[in-house]
KOLFITI-922049 format. One record per residue (C-alpha): x, y, z; residue number from 1; residue in one letter. Coordinates in steps of 0.001 Angstrom, whole numbers. Example, Ala and Ser with C-alpha at 12.3 -4.5 7.8 and 13.67 -1.06 7.14 Angstrom:
% residues 2
PT	u	v	w	nr	rest
PT	12300	-4500	7800	1	A $
PT	13670	-1060	7140	2	S $
This chain:
% residues 515
PT	u	v	w	nr	rest
PT	77992	96975	56720	1	X $
PT	77503	96244	60368	2	X $
PT	79101	98515	62893	3	X $
PT	78819	96242	65878	4	X $
PT	82425	95516	66705	5	X $
PT	81968	94662	70486	6	X $
PT	82881	91139	69929	7	X $
PT	85871	91501	67807	8	X $
PT	87348	94831	68839	9	X $
PT	90474	94419	70831	10	X $
PT	90596	95960	74409	11	X $
PT	91397	99566	74416	12	X $
PT	94855	100495	75416	13	X $
PT	93548	102564	78422	14	X $
PT	91531	99624	79882	15	X $
PT	94643	97323	79535	16	X $
PT	96728	99982	81163	17	X $
PT	94101	100479	83881	18	X $
PT	94058	96777	84794	19	X $
PT	97807	96757	84866	20	X $
PT	97907	99733	87219	21	X $
PT	95179	98072	89473	22	X $
PT	97450	94990	89677	23	X $
PT	100498	96994	90419	24	X $
PT	98616	99024	93019	25	X $
PT	97409	95836	94800	26	X $
PT	100864	94442	94648	27	X $
PT	102388	97619	96141	28	X $
PT	99578	97637	98856	29	X $
PT	100431	94029	99758	30	X $
PT	104204	94742	99737	31	X $
PT	103433	97965	101882	32	X $
PT	101305	96010	104317	33	X $
PT	104002	93347	104717	34	X $
PT	106526	96170	104972	35	X $
PT	104631	98000	107659	36	X $
PT	104326	94854	109641	37	X $
PT	108090	94262	109425	38	X $
PT	109047	97854	109919	39	X $
PT	110577	98447	113400	40	X $
PT	108467	100390	115839	41	X $
PT	110205	103324	117615	42	X $
PT	109429	103511	121363	43	X $
PT	107670	106767	122019	44	X $
PT	108588	109014	124941	45	X $
PT	105590	110484	126670	46	X $
PT	103402	110238	129765	47	X $
PT	100985	107567	128256	48	X $
PT	103809	105316	127184	49	X $
PT	107196	105620	128912	50	X $
PT	105724	107784	131744	51	X $
PT	108938	109531	132281	52	X $
PT	111080	111511	129833	53	X $
PT	114475	111015	131441	54	X $
PT	117128	110085	132165	55	X $
PT	117637	108312	128864	56	X $
PT	119811	105360	127817	57	X $
PT	122146	105645	124999	58	X $
PT	119476	104382	122507	59	X $
PT	117120	107109	123677	60	X $
PT	114787	104910	125846	61	X $
PT	114178	105733	129453	62	X $
PT	116744	104509	132111	63	X $
PT	114195	103406	134722	64	X $
PT	116857	102135	137112	65	X $
PT	118668	105588	137061	66	X $
PT	115388	107308	137662	67	X $
PT	114514	105083	140594	68	X $
PT	117933	105329	142149	69	X $
PT	117930	109044	141771	70	X $
PT	114444	109384	143341	71	X $
PT	114988	106922	146235	72	X $
PT	118451	108304	147227	73	X $
PT	117355	111825	147731	74	X $
PT	118323	113022	151259	75	X $
PT	119941	109668	152180	76	X $
PT	123389	110232	153648	77	X $
PT	125583	107196	153832	78	X $
PT	125897	107547	157657	79	X $
PT	122146	107340	157973	80	X $
PT	121600	104429	155376	81	X $
PT	120859	101039	157024	82	X $
PT	121985	99422	153788	83	X $
PT	125609	100656	154389	84	X $
PT	125646	98965	157765	85	X $
PT	124347	95802	156319	86	X $
PT	127143	95851	153792	87	X $
PT	129617	96141	156554	88	X $
PT	127990	93219	158330	89	X $
PT	127809	90824	155408	90	X $
PT	130908	92114	153357	91	X $
PT	130927	93515	149781	92	X $
PT	131209	89945	148364	93	X $
PT	127542	89633	148377	94	X $
PT	127199	92294	145644	95	X $
PT	127593	91017	142055	96	X $
PT	131068	91556	140790	97	X $
PT	129772	92805	137471	98	X $
PT	128009	95820	139215	99	X $
PT	130045	96090	142293	100	X $
PT	131976	99232	141335	101	X $
PT	128818	101116	140122	102	X $
PT	126922	99909	143154	103	X $
PT	129418	101395	145809	104	X $
PT	129694	104566	143844	105	X $
PT	125879	105093	143890	106	X $
PT	125823	104022	147518	107	X $
PT	128280	106868	148235	108	X $
PT	130953	104887	149938	109	X $
PT	134311	103213	149239	110	X $
PT	133991	99486	148733	111	X $
PT	135066	97760	152082	112	X $
PT	137765	95030	151897	113	X $
PT	136627	91715	150541	114	X $
PT	138061	89910	153444	115	X $
PT	137072	90869	156967	116	X $
PT	135153	89978	160118	117	X $
PT	131856	89489	158215	118	X $
PT	128854	87250	158932	119	X $
PT	129439	83538	158771	120	X $
PT	126425	81379	158165	121	X $
PT	125913	78167	160121	122	X $
PT	126886	75937	157192	123	X $
PT	130151	77538	156740	124	X $
PT	130787	77667	160518	125	X $
PT	130281	74023	160796	126	X $
PT	132680	73416	157878	127	X $
PT	135316	75582	159592	128	X $
PT	134850	73338	162555	129	X $
PT	135447	70261	160501	130	X $
PT	131911	68936	160633	131	X $
PT	130683	67000	157686	132	X $
PT	127048	68102	157731	133	X $
PT	126403	66863	154223	134	X $
PT	126676	63246	154982	135	X $
PT	126167	63134	158856	136	X $
PT	122418	62973	159777	137	X $
PT	123169	64406	163190	138	X $
PT	124812	67317	161624	139	X $
PT	121909	67948	159387	140	X $
PT	119696	67895	162492	141	X $
PT	121861	70532	164171	142	X $
PT	121325	72817	161048	143	X $
PT	117618	72335	161345	144	X $
PT	117912	73450	165111	145	X $
PT	119995	76435	164111	146	X $
PT	117355	77560	161537	147	X $
PT	114603	77565	164235	148	X $
PT	116286	79100	167261	149	X $
PT	114920	82490	166377	150	X $
PT	111423	81218	167087	151	X $
PT	111568	80236	170764	152	X $
PT	113692	80611	173930	153	X $
PT	116725	78424	174053	154	X $
PT	119945	78067	176134	155	X $
PT	123734	77535	175218	156	X $
PT	123489	74304	177307	157	X $
PT	120821	72932	174917	158	X $
PT	122492	74092	171695	159	X $
PT	126274	74726	172421	160	X $
PT	127165	74769	168717	161	X $
PT	124535	77407	167965	162	X $
PT	125737	79554	170713	163	X $
PT	129322	79315	169553	164	X $
PT	128032	80284	166017	165	X $
PT	126278	83281	167509	166	X $
PT	129467	84224	169452	167	X $
PT	131415	83964	166281	168	X $
PT	129034	86435	164607	169	X $
PT	129106	88907	167588	170	X $
PT	130621	91815	165504	171	X $
PT	128327	91413	162463	172	X $
PT	125419	91180	164803	173	X $
PT	126324	94354	166482	174	X $
PT	126458	96050	163040	175	X $
PT	123094	94679	162153	176	X $
PT	121728	96236	165367	177	X $
PT	123345	99586	164331	178	X $
PT	121603	99330	160964	179	X $
PT	118138	99147	162700	180	X $
PT	118839	102522	164298	181	X $
PT	119355	104345	161053	182	X $
PT	116705	106724	159565	183	X $
PT	116937	105646	155852	184	X $
PT	117294	102583	153564	185	X $
PT	118571	102768	150036	186	X $
PT	120244	100051	147984	187	X $
PT	120902	101025	144300	188	X $
PT	119034	98863	141723	189	X $
PT	121575	98123	139043	190	X $
PT	120782	95663	136243	191	X $
PT	123858	94083	134715	192	X $
PT	124906	95190	131231	193	X $
PT	122348	94474	128549	194	X $
PT	119708	93371	131057	195	X $
PT	116340	94672	132399	196	X $
PT	115592	96358	135638	197	X $
PT	113836	93116	136550	198	X $
PT	117368	91384	136606	199	X $
PT	118637	93684	139299	200	X $
PT	119920	91691	142125	201	X $
PT	118423	92392	145559	202	X $
PT	121353	91184	147647	203	X $
PT	121052	93455	150636	204	X $
PT	117252	93129	150726	205	X $
PT	117527	89383	150819	206	X $
PT	120375	89546	153442	207	X $
PT	117988	91514	155719	208	X $
PT	116103	88245	156253	209	X $
PT	119289	86715	157646	210	X $
PT	119890	89729	159838	211	X $
PT	116290	89561	161183	212	X $
PT	116766	85795	162099	213	X $
PT	120124	86403	163676	214	X $
PT	118902	89325	165784	215	X $
PT	115818	87235	167076	216	X $
PT	118008	84167	167715	217	X $
PT	120065	86120	169983	218	X $
PT	117021	87751	171482	219	X $
PT	115619	84311	172351	220	X $
PT	118876	83355	173979	221	X $
PT	118743	86358	176139	222	X $
PT	115149	85844	176996	223	X $
PT	115954	82207	178242	224	X $
PT	118772	83576	180287	225	X $
PT	116538	86103	181965	226	X $
PT	117918	89172	180271	227	X $
PT	114422	90579	179361	228	X $
PT	115457	94087	178612	229	X $
PT	118001	92946	175949	230	X $
PT	115427	90625	174454	231	X $
PT	112991	93504	174224	232	X $
PT	115669	95753	172708	233	X $
PT	116521	93146	169983	234	X $
PT	112844	92598	169164	235	X $
PT	112419	96334	168709	236	X $
PT	115503	96485	166537	237	X $
PT	114047	93761	164342	238	X $
PT	110787	95698	164015	239	X $
PT	112765	98850	162993	240	X $
PT	114754	96971	160415	241	X $
PT	111765	95510	158795	242	X $
PT	110362	99117	158375	243	X $
PT	113590	100323	156918	244	X $
PT	113681	97604	154312	245	X $
PT	110033	98317	153311	246	X $
PT	111524	101489	151735	247	X $
PT	113111	99512	148973	248	X $
PT	112110	100428	145391	249	X $
PT	110807	97007	144542	250	X $
PT	107829	95073	145747	251	X $
PT	109958	92141	146758	252	X $
PT	111417	94579	149335	253	X $
PT	108032	95133	150856	254	X $
PT	107382	91416	150924	255	X $
PT	110699	90819	152658	256	X $
PT	110033	93616	155055	257	X $
PT	106619	92292	156177	258	X $
PT	108000	88743	156535	259	X $
PT	110784	90150	158745	260	X $
PT	108214	91826	160848	261	X $
PT	106714	88433	161634	262	X $
PT	110032	87388	163210	263	X $
PT	109860	90379	165523	264	X $
PT	106286	89640	166305	265	X $
PT	107133	86085	167058	266	X $
PT	109693	87375	169501	267	X $
PT	107118	89612	171189	268	X $
PT	104908	86624	171603	269	X $
PT	107618	84571	173323	270	X $
PT	108487	87463	175648	271	X $
PT	104886	87921	176791	272	X $
PT	104215	84231	177250	273	X $
PT	107350	83893	179377	274	X $
PT	105572	85617	182212	275	X $
PT	108741	87523	183194	276	X $
PT	107692	90980	182240	277	X $
PT	107181	93609	184935	278	X $
PT	104415	96109	184597	279	X $
PT	106964	98843	183776	280	X $
PT	108723	96726	181128	281	X $
PT	105470	95931	179403	282	X $
PT	104131	99491	179479	283	X $
PT	107398	101051	178332	284	X $
PT	107724	98445	175456	285	X $
PT	104186	99304	174298	286	X $
PT	105104	102841	174221	287	X $
PT	108213	102160	172215	288	X $
PT	106274	100083	169788	289	X $
PT	103679	102855	169246	290	X $
PT	106538	105204	168159	291	X $
PT	107764	102828	165355	292	X $
PT	107593	104423	161996	293	X $
PT	105026	103045	159578	294	X $
PT	105909	100671	156731	295	X $
PT	106439	102447	153479	296	X $
PT	103004	102246	151701	297	X $
PT	102910	99360	149248	298	X $
PT	100691	101441	146965	299	X $
PT	103742	103800	146387	300	X $
PT	106072	101046	145588	301	X $
PT	103421	99479	143181	302	X $
PT	102789	102899	141490	303	X $
PT	106442	103649	141031	304	X $
PT	108766	100691	141310	305	X $
PT	106518	97989	139812	306	X $
PT	105221	100363	137143	307	X $
PT	108740	101122	135944	308	X $
PT	109632	97381	136256	309	X $
PT	106903	96651	133785	310	X $
PT	107654	99436	131446	311	X $
PT	111256	98559	131290	312	X $
PT	110323	94998	130700	313	X $
PT	108410	95990	127629	314	X $
PT	111375	98143	126365	315	X $
PT	113496	95023	127024	316	X $
PT	111316	92863	125031	317	X $
PT	111429	95367	122159	318	X $
PT	115220	95923	122038	319	X $
PT	116340	92383	123078	320	X $
PT	117514	93067	126681	321	X $
PT	114911	90667	127860	322	X $
PT	116111	87198	127008	323	X $
PT	113346	84580	126051	324	X $
PT	114096	80860	126452	325	X $
PT	114332	80473	122641	326	X $
PT	115342	82834	119872	327	X $
PT	112073	82228	117883	328	X $
PT	110025	83451	120741	329	X $
PT	112228	86677	121011	330	X $
PT	111900	87243	117344	331	X $
PT	108182	86789	117434	332	X $
PT	107757	89131	120433	333	X $
PT	109987	91942	118780	334	X $
PT	107830	91583	115649	335	X $
PT	104298	91192	117072	336	X $
PT	104404	93455	120047	337	X $
PT	103844	97157	119715	338	X $
PT	105779	98417	122667	339	X $
PT	103828	101693	122837	340	X $
PT	100451	99899	123096	341	X $
PT	101830	97600	125821	342	X $
PT	103185	100650	127776	343	X $
PT	99841	102391	127484	344	X $
PT	98033	99256	128732	345	X $
PT	100488	98895	131623	346	X $
PT	100035	102466	132641	347	X $
PT	96205	102053	132375	348	X $
PT	96569	98933	134587	349	X $
PT	98721	100639	137282	350	X $
PT	96455	103682	137256	351	X $
PT	93585	101425	137930	352	X $
PT	95442	99737	140728	353	X $
PT	96461	103116	142244	354	X $
PT	92723	104172	142354	355	X $
PT	91701	100884	144071	356	X $
PT	94449	101140	146541	357	X $
PT	93006	104299	147828	358	X $
PT	89831	102567	149047	359	X $
PT	89995	102345	152871	360	X $
PT	87854	99277	153213	361	X $
PT	90004	96157	152801	362	X $
PT	87167	93974	151344	363	X $
PT	86150	96601	148878	364	X $
PT	89722	97333	148019	365	X $
PT	90428	93459	147377	366	X $
PT	87128	93256	145271	367	X $
PT	88227	96248	143160	368	X $
PT	91768	94740	142597	369	X $
PT	90363	91448	141473	370	X $
PT	87931	93189	139162	371	X $
PT	90878	94635	137425	372	X $
PT	92408	91157	136719	373	X $
PT	88993	89721	135811	374	X $
PT	88484	92406	133034	375	X $
PT	91886	91570	131517	376	X $
PT	91266	87895	131660	377	X $
PT	87841	88317	130004	378	X $
PT	89391	90422	127330	379	X $
PT	91922	87755	126565	380	X $
PT	89180	85046	126244	381	X $
PT	86848	87144	124211	382	X $
PT	89236	88963	121837	383	X $
PT	88913	87867	118280	384	X $
PT	90983	89007	115409	385	X $
PT	89134	91004	112861	386	X $
PT	90295	89369	109654	387	X $
PT	89165	92260	107382	388	X $
PT	90985	94658	109672	389	X $
PT	94060	92357	109579	390	X $
PT	93944	92222	105790	391	X $
PT	93540	95952	105180	392	X $
PT	95786	97272	107878	393	X $
PT	98305	94512	108775	394	X $
PT	98435	91836	111342	395	X $
PT	100423	93795	113788	396	X $
PT	97891	96480	113997	397	X $
PT	95062	93942	114578	398	X $
PT	96994	92003	117101	399	X $
PT	98723	94894	119108	400	X $
PT	95862	95395	121644	401	X $
PT	95602	91640	122228	402	X $
PT	99316	91087	122427	403	X $
PT	99699	94026	124846	404	X $
PT	96820	92668	127044	405	X $
PT	98442	89205	127183	406	X $
PT	101869	90763	128201	407	X $
PT	100177	92751	131018	408	X $
PT	98194	89791	132249	409	X $
PT	101162	87450	132416	410	X $
PT	103781	89716	133634	411	X $
PT	102318	92245	136018	412	X $
PT	102455	91358	139640	413	X $
PT	99373	90065	141434	414	X $
PT	99186	92634	144314	415	X $
PT	96206	91312	146346	416	X $
PT	98387	89073	148410	417	X $
PT	100787	91766	149143	418	X $
PT	97878	93966	150103	419	X $
PT	96764	91360	152511	420	X $
PT	100266	91068	153878	421	X $
PT	100366	94855	154498	422	X $
PT	97022	94787	156240	423	X $
PT	97857	91754	158251	424	X $
PT	101069	93439	159535	425	X $
PT	98930	96311	160907	426	X $
PT	96524	93589	162381	427	X $
PT	99384	91665	163958	428	X $
PT	100755	94784	165572	429	X $
PT	97225	95449	167156	430	X $
PT	97697	91884	168584	431	X $
PT	101108	92616	169881	432	X $
PT	99829	95806	171547	433	X $
PT	96968	93860	173173	434	X $
PT	99481	91121	174152	435	X $
PT	101601	93618	176078	436	X $
PT	98532	94928	177765	437	X $
PT	97639	91360	178904	438	X $
PT	101279	91133	180126	439	X $
PT	100746	94339	182135	440	X $
PT	97517	92772	183612	441	X $
PT	99356	89537	184466	442	X $
PT	102200	91457	186197	443	X $
PT	99740	93258	188362	444	X $
PT	97244	90389	189194	445	X $
PT	99316	87243	188697	446	X $
PT	97397	85787	185975	447	X $
PT	96053	86575	182506	448	X $
PT	92354	87740	182564	449	X $
PT	89455	85648	181665	450	X $
PT	88221	88088	179017	451	X $
PT	89633	91078	177188	452	X $
PT	86955	93342	178766	453	X $
PT	89043	93225	181938	454	X $
PT	91796	95314	180298	455	X $
PT	89568	98302	179990	456	X $
PT	90197	101079	181092	457	X $
PT	93358	100246	183090	458	X $
PT	95532	98807	180246	459	X $
PT	93519	99857	177148	460	X $
PT	91180	102752	176622	461	X $
PT	89049	100484	174286	462	X $
PT	89336	97128	172744	463	X $
PT	90588	96792	169109	464	X $
PT	88328	95515	166433	465	X $
PT	89191	92527	164101	466	X $
PT	88923	94115	160508	467	X $
PT	87926	90686	159188	468	X $
PT	84898	90350	161297	469	X $
PT	84146	93877	162627	470	X $
PT	83949	92343	166001	471	X $
PT	86327	91966	168915	472	X $
PT	89361	89795	168449	473	X $
PT	88724	86251	169807	474	X $
PT	90457	85515	173102	475	X $
PT	90712	82660	175695	476	X $
PT	93101	81629	178478	477	X $
PT	95151	78437	177973	478	X $
PT	97307	76329	179915	479	X $
PT	100279	77926	178284	480	X $
PT	98917	81529	178931	481	X $
PT	96474	82796	176431	482	X $
PT	95386	82701	172836	483	X $
PT	94291	85949	170950	484	X $
PT	93336	85749	167324	485	X $
PT	91687	87190	164315	486	X $
PT	89368	85076	162087	487	X $
PT	91327	85855	159156	488	X $
PT	90471	86724	155437	489	X $
PT	87620	84155	155091	490	X $
PT	85805	85686	158153	491	X $
PT	85333	82126	159691	492	X $
PT	86500	81433	163183	493	X $
PT	88899	78407	163035	494	X $
PT	89665	78526	166846	495	X $
PT	92971	80328	166127	496	X $
PT	94357	77828	163713	497	X $
PT	96626	78896	160944	498	X $
PT	97726	75641	159484	499	X $
PT	96273	72762	157472	500	X $
PT	94217	75037	155438	501	X $
PT	92913	77284	158158	502	X $
PT	93502	81000	157906	503	X $
PT	93054	82496	161396	504	X $
PT	95825	84897	162579	505	X $
PT	96843	83827	166117	506	X $
PT	99099	85421	168725	507	X $
PT	99923	83720	171973	508	X $
PT	99749	80053	172839	509	X $
PT	98969	78790	169387	510	X $
PT	97146	75490	168637	511	X $
PT	99603	72729	167583	512	X $
PT	99351	71089	164239	513	X $
PT	97686	68098	165864	514	X $
PT	94862	70166	167486	515	X $
């Protein structure tokens, strides 16, 4: 009898059981993989992720706003805080009602009355006068004039309504000037409930622009009326205010500060071109300008304020505080984004920026900063999902680095332009200093010199160098006085033009748009 039973023997129970176990195991692995993908990720506290370990919010995640406010408010007494004076100039109504109580508590003062002798903008002033500026073209033209009087000398006879508006703001203007004399600037960053640090309103910082323009509008009126010392004082006050505002925790504060500085520099330009300065006035003002405090380093704002803005944004995407345009995008981000990986990449990104910012040479610094962005853009374009990795370990694990890189790439601030703004503020102050040296020369000789070399050694020990060309600044006499300029970031001499695509940085009798 044959003993070959291979074709007829039923499967052994152990093999059947084994196949069933394998099937069950595969099913369990698939379920576990899906479960891992859907399982909420806990945000980790540590130097590589959250960067700080406190203070913490109720859910155990870092309270970056509280940390920044605590650090930036150290040693700032209310009576030496320029932000307090700006509040008294504009009134507490500029602070969002939802955060107003907390804001004044952190500012360290009682909230002033909502109604008072506060700043009135030109629109409101005209409406109080019964003017229908919305429909009257002549009224709209008057508004345009009011928006430009801070840029050139003007008289009350030319613009009586603007003069009346300035007189109506005499008290808030005096308070703004007082703000410029303070030693600190701190305005709390308070996001509304359930919002991110990114949603903090920068009301006071924004109002500093209005203050700078109002101060310079009055300076230009005083200049036209021959009150040179007052015009010089106002211009110096605007310089001081810009440097105070640069101490705000957010990068937008730095941007605002450097823009405000341009208003002050424009005032210096007009005062010098007026030809009314005495030798003593020009020399004294140069000395006062040399004693101005430096702008707060943008590298510090980026390394702290912007880093924490980005980290809090990631936390907000994870916990729902950051609101997307549609619910599906929010759900996808909360499922697909590993907040810890995103935080790690943000910290790596800001660490690289911090290193690049230490480079003293501007062109090298900008090249290094651009290289950081190029590496991330290249990574986004070349990243491919490893399908085997995705199958074995889950889509979230496979996608987390790419998703984090995309978040960094599309939400981190581009800092190269801010770096250029910081460097150009230094450059413009060199032009201002040289401009007042030219004014000294004119006061002594009756005219501006034919060349900058004439200023050495009487007015200047040595001539400044244009960082964009490593040569002397360009200079020429003009019918209106003189033109002094840098060749600008492209290193090409455009004859002092800074419009129509040209990037020179002029000071003095600037070329018109038609030239």
